[in-house]
KOLPA-42046 format. One record per residue (C-alpha): residue number from 1; residue in three letters; x, y, z. Coordinates in steps of 0.5 Angstrom, whole numbers, plus 2048, in hexadecimal, padded with zeros to 3 digits. Layout:
% residues N
R num residuo east north  up
R NUM     ALA    X     Y   Z
...
//
This chain:
% residues 283
R num residuo east north  up
R   1     MET  8D5   8B0 8B3
R   2     ALA  8D3   8B1 8BB
R   3     ASP  8CC   8B2 8B9
R   4     GLY  8CB   8AB 8B6
R   5     ARG  8CE   8AB 8AF
R   6     GLY  8D5   8AA 8B2
R   7     GLY  8D6   8A3 8B5
R   8     VAL  8D0   89F 8B2
R   9     GLY  8CE   89A 8AD
R  10     ARG  8CC   89C 8A6
R  11     SER  8C5   899 8A8
R  12     ARG  8C4   89D 8AD
R  13     ARG  8C6   8A3 8A9
R  14     LEU  8C1   8A1 8A4
R  15     VAL  8BC   8A1 8AA
R  16     GLY  8BD   8A8 8AB
R  17     VAL  8BC   8AA 8A4
R  18     LEU  8B6   8A7 8A4
R  19     ARG  8B4   8AA 8AA
R  20     LEU  8B6   8B1 8A8
R  21     ALA  8B2   8AF 8A1
R  22     ALA  8AC   8AD 8A5
R  23     LEU  8AC   8B4 8A9
R  24     ALA  8AD   8B8 8A3
R  25     LEU  8A6   8B5 8A1
R  26     ALA  8A3   8B7 8A8
R  27     VAL  8A6   8BE 8A7
R  28     ALA  8A3   8BF 8A1
R  29     ALA  89C   8BC 8A3
R  30     GLY  89B   8C1 8A8
R  31     LEU  8A0   8C1 8AE
R  32     PRO  8A0   8C9 8B1
R  33     ALA  8A4   8CD 8AC
R  34     ALA  8A9   8D2 8AE
R  35     ALA  8A5   8D8 8AA
R  36     ASP  89F   8D7 8AE
R  37     ALA  8A3   8DB 8B4
R  38     ASP  8A9   8DE 8B5
R  39     ALA  8AD   8DA 8BA
R  40     LEU  8B2   8DF 8BD
R  41     ASP  8AB   8E3 8BF
R  42     GLN  8A8   8DD 8C2
R  43     ILE  8AF   8DC 8C6
R  44     LYS  8AF   8E3 8C8
R  45     THR  8A7   8E3 8CA
R  46     ARG  8A8   8DC 8CE
R  47     GLY  8AE   8DE 8D1
R  48     VAL  8B1   8D7 8D0
R  49     LEU  8B6   8D5 8CB
R  50     VAL  8B4   8CD 8CA
R  51     VAL  8BB   8C9 8C8
R  52     GLY  8BB   8C2 8C6
R  53     THR  8C2   8BF 8C8
R  54     LYS  8C5   8B8 8CA
R  55     ALA  8C5   8B6 8D1
R  56     ASP  8C9   8AF 8D0
R  57     TYR  8CF   8B2 8CC
R  58     GLN  8D4   8B4 8D1
R  59     PRO  8D7   8B9 8D1
R  60     PHE  8D3   8BC 8CB
R  61     GLY  8CC   8BB 8CF
R  62     PHE  8CB   8B7 8D5
R  63     LYS  8C8   8B7 8DC
R  64     ASP  8CB   8B8 8E2
R  65     SER  8CA   8B5 8E9
R  66     SER  8C4   8BA 8EA
R  67     GLY  8C1   8B8 8E3
R  68     ALA  8C2   8BF 8E0
R  69     ILE  8C5   8BF 8D9
R  70     ILE  8CC   8C2 8D8
R  71     GLY  8D2   8C2 8D3
R  72     PHE  8D5   8C5 8CD
R  73     GLU  8CE   8C6 8CA
R  74     PRO  8CA   8C8 8CF
R  75     ASP  8CF   8CD 8D1
R  76     LEU  8CE   8D0 8CA
R  77     ALA  8C6   8D0 8CB
R  78     ARG  8C7   8D4 8D1
R  79     ASP  8CB   8D9 8CD
R  80     ILE  8C6   8DA 8C8
R  81     ALA  8C0   8DA 8CD
R  82     SER  8C4   8E0 8D1
R  83     ALA  8C5   8E4 8CA
R  84     LEU  8BE   8E3 8C9
R  85     GLY  8BC   8E5 8D0
R  86     VAL  8B8   8DF 8D2
R  87     ARG  8B8   8D9 8D6
R  88     LEU  8BB   8D3 8D3
R  89     GLY  8B7   8CC 8D3
R  90     LEU  8BB   8C6 8D1
R  91     VAL  8B7   8C0 8CE
R  92     PRO  8BB   8B9 8CE
R  93     VAL  8BB   8B7 8C6
R  94     THR  8BE   8B1 8C2
R  95     ALA  8C0   8B0 8BB
R  96     SER  8B9   8AD 8B9
R  97     ASN  8B5   8B2 8BC
R  98     ARG  8B8   8B9 8BC
R  99     ILE  8B6   8BB 8B5
R 100     VAL  8AF   8B9 8B7
R 101     LEU  8AE   8BD 8BD
R 102     LEU  8B1   8C3 8BA
R 103     ALA  8AC   8C2 8B4
R 104     ASP  8A6   8C1 8B8
R 105     GLY  8A8   8C8 8BC
R 106     LYS  8AA   8C5 8C2
R 107     LEU  8B1   8C8 8C2
R 108     ASP  8B3   8CE 8C0
R 109     LEU  8BA   8CC 8BE
R 110     VAL  8BE   8C5 8BE
R 111     ILE  8C6   8C5 8C0
R 112     ALA  8C7   8BE 8C1
R 113     THR  8CD   8BB 8BD
R 114     MET  8CA   8BB 8B7
R 115     ASN  8CD   8BB 8B0
R 116     ASP  8CB   8C0 8AB
R 117     THR  8C9   8BC 8A5
R 118     PRO  8C6   8BD 89E
R 119     GLU  8C0   8B8 8A1
R 120     ARG  8BF   8BC 8A7
R 121     ARG  8BF   8C2 8A3
R 122     LYS  8B8   8C0 8A0
R 123     LEU  8B5   8C0 8A7
R 124     VAL  8B8   8C6 8AB
R 125     ASP  8BD   8CC 8AA
R 126     PHE  8C4   8CB 8AD
R 127     VAL  8C7   8D2 8B0
R 128     GLN  8CD   8D4 8AC
R 129     PRO  8D3   8D4 8AE
R 130     SER  8D4   8CD 8B1
R 131     TYR  8D5   8CD 8B9
R 132     TYR  8D9   8C7 8B9
R 133     ALA  8DB   8C0 8B5
R 134     SER  8DD   8B9 8B6
R 135     GLY  8E1   8B4 8B3
R 136     VAL  8E4   8AD 8B3
R 137     ASN  8EA   8AB 8B8
R 138     VAL  8ED   8A6 8BC
R 139     LEU  8ED   8A3 8C3
R 140     ALA  8F3   8A0 8C5
R 141     PRO  8F7   89E 8CB
R 142     LYS  8FC   8A4 8CD
R 143     SER  902   89E 8CD
R 144     LEU  901   89D 8C6
R 145     GLN  903   8A4 8C4
R 146     VAL  8FF   8A5 8BE
R 147     HIS  901   8AB 8BA
R 148     VAL  8FF   8AB 8B3
R 149     TRP  8F9   8A7 8B0
R 150     GLN  8FE   8A3 8AC
R 151     GLN  900   89F 8B2
R 152     LEU  8F9   89B 8B1
R 153     ARG  8FC   898 8AB
R 154     GLY  8FB   890 8AC
R 155     LYS  8F9   891 8B3
R 156     GLN  8F3   88E 8B6
R 157     THR  8EE   894 8B7
R 158     CYS  8E7   894 8BA
R 159     THR  8E1   898 8B7
R 160     ILE  8DA   897 8B5
R 161     GLU  8D7   893 8B0
R 162     GLY  8D5   896 8AA
R 163     ALA  8D7   89D 8AC
R 164     PHE  8D7   8A2 8A7
R 165     TYR  8DF   8A3 8A8
R 166     VAL  8E1   89C 8A8
R 167     GLU  8E2   89C 8A0
R 168     GLU  8E6   8A2 8A0
R 169     ILE  8EA   8A0 8A6
R 170     LYS  8EC   89A 8A3
R 171     ARG  8EE   89D 89D
R 172     ARG  8F2   8A2 8A0
R 173     TYR  8F6   89F 8A6
R 174     GLU  8F5   897 8A4
R 175     PRO  8F4   895 8AB
R 176     GLU  8F1   88E 8AD
R 177     LEU  8EA   890 8AF
R 178     VAL  8E6   88C 8B4
R 179     THR  8DF   88E 8B4
R 180     PHE  8D9   88E 8B9
R 181     THR  8D2   88F 8B9
R 182     ASN  8D2   893 8BF
R 183     THR  8D6   898 8C3
R 184     GLY  8D6   894 8C9
R 185     ASP  8DA   88E 8C6
R 186     MET  8DE   893 8C2
R 187     TYR  8E1   896 8C9
R 188     ASP  8E1   890 8CD
R 189     ALA  8E6   88D 8C7
R 190     LEU  8EA   893 8C8
R 191     GLN  8EB   892 8CF
R 192     ARG  8EC   88A 8CE
R 193     ALA  8F2   88C 8C9
R 194     ARG  8EE   888 8C4
R 195     CYS  8F0   88E 8C0
R 196     LEU  8F5   894 8C0
R 197     ALA  8F0   89A 8BF
R 198     VAL  8E9   89C 8BD
R 199     VAL  8E7   8A0 8B8
R 200     TYR  8E1   8A4 8B9
R 201     ASP  8DD   8AB 8BA
R 202     ASP  8E2   8AF 8BD
R 203     THR  8DD   8B3 8C2
R 204     ALA  8DB   8AC 8C4
R 205     ILE  8E2   8AA 8C6
R 206     ILE  8E2   8B1 8C9
R 207     GLY  8DD   8AF 8CE
R 208     LYS  8E0   8A8 8CF
R 209     LEU  8E6   8AB 8D1
R 210     GLN  8E3   8AF 8D7
R 211     SER  8E1   8A9 8DB
R 212     PRO  8E7   8A6 8E0
R 213     ASP  8E7   89F 8DC
R 214     TRP  8EA   8A2 8D6
R 215     ARG  8F0   8A6 8D9
R 216     ALA  8F5   8A2 8D6
R 217     PHE  8F2   8A3 8CF
R 218     GLU  8F2   8AA 8CB
R 219     MET  8F0   8AD 8C4
R 220     PRO  8F7   8AE 8C1
R 221     LEU  8F5   8B0 8BA
R 222     ARG  8F2   8B6 8B6
R 223     SER  8EB   8B4 8B4
R 224     ILE  8EA   8B3 8AD
R 225     LEU  8E3   8B3 8A9
R 226     VAL  8E1   8B9 8AD
R 227     GLU  8DA   8BB 8AC
R 228     PRO  8D7   8C2 8AF
R 229     TRP  8D1   8C2 8B4
R 230     GLY  8CC   8C7 8B3
R 231     MET  8C6   8CA 8B7
R 232     ALA  8C0   8C9 8B4
R 233     VAL  8B9   8CD 8B4
R 234     ARG  8B3   8CC 8B0
R 235     GLN  8B3   8CE 8A9
R 236     GLY  8B2   8D5 8A8
R 237     GLU  8B3   8D8 8AE
R 238     ALA  8B8   8DD 8AB
R 239     ARG  8B8   8E2 8B1
R 240     LEU  8BA   8DD 8B6
R 241     GLU  8BF   8DA 8B2
R 242     GLN  8C2   8E1 8B1
R 243     VAL  8C3   8E2 8B9
R 244     LEU  8C6   8DB 8B9
R 245     SER  8CB   8DC 8B4
R 246     ASP  8CD   8E2 8B7
R 247     CYS  8CE   8DE 8BE
R 248     VAL  8D2   8D9 8BA
R 249     ARG  8D7   8DE 8B7
R 250     GLU  8D8   8E1 8BE
R 251     TRP  8D9   8DA 8C1
R 252     HIS  8DF   8D9 8BC
R 253     HIS  8E1   8E0 8BC
R 254     SER  8E2   8E0 8C4
R 255     GLY  8E5   8D9 8C4
R 256     ARG  8DE   8D7 8C8
R 257     ILE  8DF   8D0 8C5
R 258     VAL  8E6   8CF 8C6
R 259     ALA  8E5   8D1 8CD
R 260     LEU  8DF   8CC 8CE
R 261     GLU  8E3   8C7 8CB
R 262     GLU  8E8   8C8 8D1
R 263     ARG  8E2   8C9 8D6
R 264     TRP  8DF   8C2 8D4
R 265     ASN  8E6   8BE 8D3
R 266     ILE  8E5   8BD 8CC
R 267     PRO  8EC   8BD 8C8
R 268     LYS  8ED   8C3 8C4
R 269     SER  8EA   8C2 8BD
R 270     GLY  8ED   8C5 8B6
R 271     PHE  8E6   8C7 8B4
R 272     ALA  8E5   8CC 8BB
R 273     ALA  8EC   8CE 8BA
R 274     GLU  8EB   8D0 8B2
R 275     MET  8E5   8D3 8B4
R 276     ARG  8E8   8D7 8B9
R 277     GLN  8ED   8DA 8B5
R 278     LYS  8E8   8DB 8AF
R 279     TYR  8E4   8E0 8B3
R 280     ALA  8E9   8E3 8B7
R 281     GLU  8EC   8E6 8B1
R 282     ASP  8E5   8E7 8AD
R 283     GLN  8E3   8EC 8B3
//
């Protein structure tokens, strides 16, 4: 969702699938294979863990006034580097280049709001369990007092044209949808009261709400259509994957993810709470 699957048109999703298919062919044609070297040994020998993360997606990964990359996911990357006893190198990535950079050996790991999907599993290995998840939610004026999704029925609601969740939202809640081809126009329509609310990716809404311009708005509902986020490594890096899996389990066990939500002013997610409970009981 936050990685470019949610809140985009089906045509853009098709482009993404085609790009993944092209990358698969490139990998098969001779991109560096994980079997050529052990990534964990390379990281320790180098003394640096190179992690691809977002630098333009507040609060999950963004640049501060000095240009340093900070946020929810950079904090997780620092935890991993500390556990490995190495320094951390953060590389800004986008939805279109993060898998390519990882496959090409320019990154050791990707932590970049990336949904774990069957298509991507053909190209990279996702660390289990997932460390976070995202879904679809509502951005609405606080004065509207939206408490349940059913309040959208018959109401003018803004969203992005062709987004994968549009038909499902229409089927479940029967809003009067007003669609836009870009988010700027969509948000502008909401502020100008051309619609009563916006339906969009919850993580994008979270970032929007951290701006003073949106103090009169809120994300009041429980997210739906939730999909997991995964940390990605090159295929076959079993030792590194196991270390990372242990890190994620400890994050859930200790409540680290829940604490980072609070640190970065992220509304409490059902996923983080459920995983906290699950792993607190398991250990």
